N, C-alpha and C positions, 0 to 999 in steps of 0.2 A: 233622590234620583242619581246625583253625582256619585254617591257612595256605591250605588249598585253598579254603575258603569266601571268604577275603579276595580270592583271585584271581578267583573267580567274580563276586563283588560288584563288584570293580573292572572286570571285563570288561563287566558289565551297565551300570555307570555310564558306561563309555567309549562303549558302543554308543548309549546314550541321549543322551549329550553330542554324539556325532558326528551322530546323527539330528536333534537340536535345532539344531545349527549348520547342518546341511544345509537343514532346514526354514526357518530364518531367512534363509539365503542365497537360497533359492528365492523366499521371500516378498519379499525385497528386490529380486530381479530382476524382479518383477511390478509394482513400484510405478509404473511409467510405462505400464502396460497397463490399459485400461479393462475392468472386469469384465463378464462376460456378464450381460445383462438390464438394463444401464444404457442408457436412451434419453434423447434430448433433443428435445423437441417431437415425439415419435413416431418419431424417427430412431434406429435401433439402432446403438450404438457399441461393443458388446461385442467384446473381442479386439483393438481398434485401439490404436495408439500415438497420441500427441498430434497429430503431423503428419497421420496418416491420418484421425483424428477431425475435424480442422479441414477437410480436403478434403471429407469426407463431408457435413459440415454446410453448407459452401459450396455443394455440389452439390445437396443436397436441401432443407435448411431455408431457406437464404437465397433459393434459386431460387423457393420458394413464397411467401416474404414479399415478394419483389420484383414479384410479379404485380400489375397494377392492379386496383382494386376498382370494380365497376360497381354503381350504384344505379339500380334500374329501377322504373317505375310505368306500367302500362297502355301499353306500347310506347315510352315515353320512357326515355332512358338517359343517365345522368350518370356520368362516369368520373373517378376520382381515382388518379393514379399513386403508387406507393410512394415514388418519388424526391420528388415534389412534397409528399407528406405527411411527408417527413423520417423515413421508417422506417429504423431502425438497430438492430443487436444486437451485443453484444460476444461474438464467437465464442470468443476466448481464455478469457474468464471462464467460459463454458459448459463448455469442455474441462477447465478446472481443477476446476470443480464435479463433473464426471463422474468425474474421477480421485479426488476426495475421497470421493465416494459409494462408489467401488470399494474404498477402504481402510477403510471403516467396519467396526466390530466388532473382535474380538480376533484375534491371530495364529492361534489354533486354529480360530476360526470361518472365517477366510479359507481356511486349509488344508483345512478340512472341505468347503468349497464346491468347491475344486479336486479333491479326491479323489472326491466324489460327483457331480461334474458340475453342481452347482447354480449359481445366479447371484444377482445383486442385482436385486430388483424395484423399479426406480426410473425414473420418467419425469420428467425435469427440464423444467419449463416455462420457456422463455426469457423474459427480461424485455426486451420490445421497446419501444423508444422511438419516439415520433412527435411531430409538431409540432401541438400542440393548437390554436394559432391558425389554422393552415391548415385543419384539420378543421372548426373553427367557421365559417370563411368558406365552405367547400364546402357545409356543411349549410344555411347562410343562402342560398346560391345555389339549392339544391334547393328550399328552402322558398319562395323568391321566384318560382320558375318554376312550382311546382305549386299553391301556396295560391291559392284564389280564393273570393270571397264568393258565396253563392247569389244567383241572379237570379230574382225573382218573375215569374210569368206576368203579362202585361199585354195591353193592347189597342193596336193600331195604328189610331188614329182616322182615318177617311176620311169625307168629307161624306155619301157614300151607302152606306157599309159599315163594319162593325166587324170588323177582322181580328185574331183571337187571336194573340199572340206567346208561344210556349211558354217556360216558365221553365227554369232550369238549376240542377242541384244544385251546391253548393259543395264544396270540398275543403280540409281542414285537416290538414297534415302533423303526425304525432305525433313530435315532435322527440326525446324521450327514448329510446324504443325504437329509433328509426332511428340515433341516435348510438351506442347500445350495440352494435347489430349492425355498424355501420360500423367502430368501433374493434376489435371482435372479428375482423372480416375482415382488418384491417390488421396485427393483432398475434398472431393464432393461425394458425400455418402449416397446420393441418388444417381450418380454418374455410372454408366456401364463400366464393368471391370475388365472388359476385353477391348483392346485398342487395335484398330487396323493400322498397319504401317502406311504412312503416306510416302509414296515413292514415285520416281519418274523413270520411265523406260527410255534408254538411249539406244537408238538404232545404230547398227554398224555402218560404216561408210561404204563398205563393199559387200554386196549381197551375192548369193550364189548365182542368181540370174545374170549378174554383170561379169562373171568370170570369163565367159567366152569372148566378150568384147575386150576386157582388160588384158587378157592373154591371147590376143588375136593370132599371133604367130609364136610358136614355141619350138625350139630345137632341143632334142635330148641326145646326149652322146653317151653311148654304152661302151666304155673303154674295154671291158672284159670280153665283149663279143664283137668289137670293131664295127659297130653299127651307129649310124646317125639317122635319127628319125625327125621328120618334119610334121608338125601338127598345125592345123588351122581350125580356129574355133573349138579347140580342145579335141579335135578328131584327127587321127593319123591319116596323112595323105600320101606320104612317100617315105621309103627307107633306102639308105645309101650305105655302101661298104666303104670303110675308111681305114686309115692308118693313124695310130696315136703315138704318144711319146714313149720312147724306150725306157728301160729300167734306169733309174737315176735322173732321168730327164722327163718324168711323167707329165702328161697333160694335166693341168691343174683342175681339180674337182671343185664343184660349187655351182651357184646360180649367178649368172651374169646378164648384162643387158648390152645389146648391140649398139655401139656408139661410133664405130669406125668401119667404113666400107670403101674399098678401092678397086678400080679396074686396072689390070696390068700393073700391079704395084712393084715398086723397087723393094729390094731386100735390105733392111737395116740390120746388119749383122750384130748380134749381141756381143758385149765384151765378156765372153766366157771362154774358158780354156779349150773347150771342144772346137771352137771356131778357128783356132790356130792363127795363121797370119791374116786371116780375114776379119778378125775381131775388131769391131768398131767401124768397119767400112760400110759403104752403101753400094750395093750391086744393082745397077739399073736393069730395067726389063730387057730380057734377051736370053740367049742360050745359057749364060752363066748364072742366071737368076733362078733358084729352085722354086720360087713362089710364082706359080703359073696362073695366068688368066684373071683370077679374082682373089680378093682378101676380105675376110670378115673378122675384125678384131675381137678378141675375147678379154685378155687381161695380161699385163706385164709382158708384152711382146709375143704372147701366144695368140694364135688365131686359126681360122679355117682357110685353106687355100688349095689351089689345084696343084697337081704334080704330074710329071711325065714318067715318074717311076711307078707305073701302075702295078708292078710286081710286089711293091711294098704294101699294097692295100690288103687289109685283113691281118695286119701284124702290128707289133709295137716297134716302129722303125724310125720315128721322127725325133727331133730334138725338143719336143714339147707341143708342136703344132698338130693340127688335125689335117691330114692329107686326104684329098678326094680326087677322083678322076676329073679331068678338065671339063668334059660335058656336064658332069654331075655338079661341080662347084658353080658353073655358070647358071645351071638350072636353079640351084639353091639360092644363089645370090639374088636372082630376079624375084624370088618368092619371099625374101627376107627383108622387110623394111627396118629402118632405124627404130630402136626401142624394143625390138623383139627380144624374147627371153631365151637364154641358152642354159641348159641344165646338164652338167657333166658329172657322171658318177663312175 
């Protein structure tokens, strides 16, 4: 009886040993085969040998990574090629990692997967290299092309009209999210290869609708035609006949703001050769004072004032100031608050 048991035990041990050797041999034969369920960048490599896996990654993974990336914003398009960006990936290292993932776990665990038809749930993300300096220069180019400061609405001053010029919103590229999406498009084979520019719109401080209030009162001086026009809310309300500076003493052109207003002003005579003995003196209001009734200062001693030399109106007769009939200058003075704009052409 004991001999018979020994024979049976020996037979069982032999069967187990033969099975173990066979299982080991089978497992060894699979060490260069990638297990089912192993993916690289979304590419299924299960059941492939290293050479097949490399070919599949070249065909699917690298083909996707080699596509150019387009950065777009409102119809404008900027393209960065994978070659220019220095995109590169070590395919051999990825295949080695796929094999290593396939061999994870014990012998029994691997055999169990084979018997049950199971697999390894592993998606290896490739480590893709790129040239950071090239990407930085590309982003700077996009920024330089798209970034723009807002432009306030303003007026196109003309002697007889005020033409509103519409403002324009500015654009500021949001560099961090744009860089993040660009790098993702370059380094993730499954990522879209078109990237929308992340940008912030910057509104102008002055809109067209605000111009009438901003330029509530505007005076234009047409030196060539000896006309002064008064605008309220950008609309012409009155036209006056004036005298302007004579040749060599022209009324200064430009855009100015009213900061000085006086009733019955004294005349502070300029230190100029044309003033003769009066140069530097102050002439109080009265018959000797040529500045009559009102004064609206412009710049550098020049201003708008009344005159009793009404015959000079409609000509270039003054020493740089703008002369008006006394009733007209009083009327203009009352309509012209501080801060009003004066445009002389």
